[in-house]
Phi, psi and omega in degrees: 000133178278082183294325180297316179294322179294315178299318178298317180290324177297317177296317181289340178278356182299312178298320181296315180294323177298316177296324178297322179292322181295314180294323176298318177299321176295317177297318179299317178299318178299312180297316183297320180295316182298324176292314183298322182267003175080014181266358181285120180291335177300317180294330178297330180269323180238079187297341180292349178267008186294342179271093184301324181292322181288329184249032183299329179293325177296313183289328175292324174302313180298319178299317178295325178298316181290318178291328175300316179293321179298317182287327173299321176296316184295312182291329176292317177302313181297317181296319178293320177298322180290323187272350175267166177297122183293133175289157183292337184272003182300121188281348182236153177294156182298326181298325178289322175303317181295317179298315179298319180300313182293320181294315181290335174293317178295320179296320181297316178302317182293321179295318179296320178295317178298322177300316179289318182296322179286328172297319177299313179300321179292320177294324175298319182291323188261344180294138176234086185269344185080004181249015180073194182301315179302316180294319177298319180295315183293317180295320178293322178296316179298313184293329187265318193245354177258115181305126181087000183283335179275118193246019182222150174061202178292345178301335177305324179259317186299310182289327176299314179295318179299319180293321179296323176296317179295312185287340172276326183296324184294303179292320182290324179287325183270354180302332179307321185280359174247012188297333180293324179280324182285322190098147187296318183295314180297318180299314179297321178299318179288321187293332178297336180285350181296338177300331179296325177299320180292317180298318177295322179296315178296316178300311181299321187272307186287329182266332186236354179299133185289352177258016179250027173275063177205162178250187170086205189296330181298309183292321181295319178297320179296319179291317182296333177297344180281340181295318175300325177297314181293325177297317178293322179296322179295318177297320178299318180287324184277321182226076180294158180294325181277118181305328183293342183264358185276155175302141180086004181258024178082030179293147179287159178304323179295318180295319178297318178294320178297317180293319181296317179297323179293319178297320180294320177298320178294317180294320179295320178297320177295322180293322180294321177299312181297320180297317180298322180286317183289316184278335184079004180242119180234006179086005181258213182292140177230136179296141180087349177263109188302321184257011179069203182285149176291151180278091179269006174240133178256165178298324179300319180296320180295315180295324177297315178298324178296320177296318177297317178300314178300317179298315178300319180295319178297315178300316181297319179293318177298317178296315177299322179293321180296318177296320180299315180292323178297319179296322178293319179298315180297320181289331178287326181289000000 
């Protein structure tokens, strides 16, 4: 593990993490105010949360969730800018973009963990198992940190997706500090899967977050923020920073097909975002619907997708290792 690089990035992330905490506090104040003045749509659906003072840990948990999504958006944007061919007008060097990307990634992981930890604390406080503190702690731990452990309402899917995002973010985000052991090609192959963490975070928050029971500009703005991500991803696919990955650089037919499939997915994603904004229907929370959107996704589907993702990661690593070994043999010859 490159401990020196990690220590340096942690020190550099202090201003970034401080800004994240300030913004989290502002979001918490906003959510708290909405509960206090009766305008929170969450309280309209779950009136037992109307006492903002009694449930302050829940609202702080939600605030960390929203700032976590914001920082996930920020670090994803920086990462895509770094991995695409830098435009001439870029005001900062690429090395600084990369440093910012690593620092915001560390802050994002911390915010995600704080979001989960506060939900755990709230579940410990409110759980009534009849088994005392040990029973309350165990049940809260299972519901918060065990994928699939939360077994009621939309939490069956929402918390499962959120946990998968957290548990994928930690190894994929920290893999950079093991790149000397993994090898550059294997690290890059793994790091590309970090986009799945962002997709899961958006899915978890925008479709299942309990503070998205509203219409209008807030939801539209959150969806429109996905268009710059898709635009940068499109630029990354068409003009990667590495010349060897660009079209016309001798890519294999399989690589071209894979790139074409990714381009098609990006265009479909952009169309879906535009449809969600124009139609006002995104499959998430809708005002006036007491139980929100129906659960048209099952845990079995999510686990099936996770298995496919794991298989794809293994294949990517094996292919990268084969290319790495071939390069070593060529250099030895």
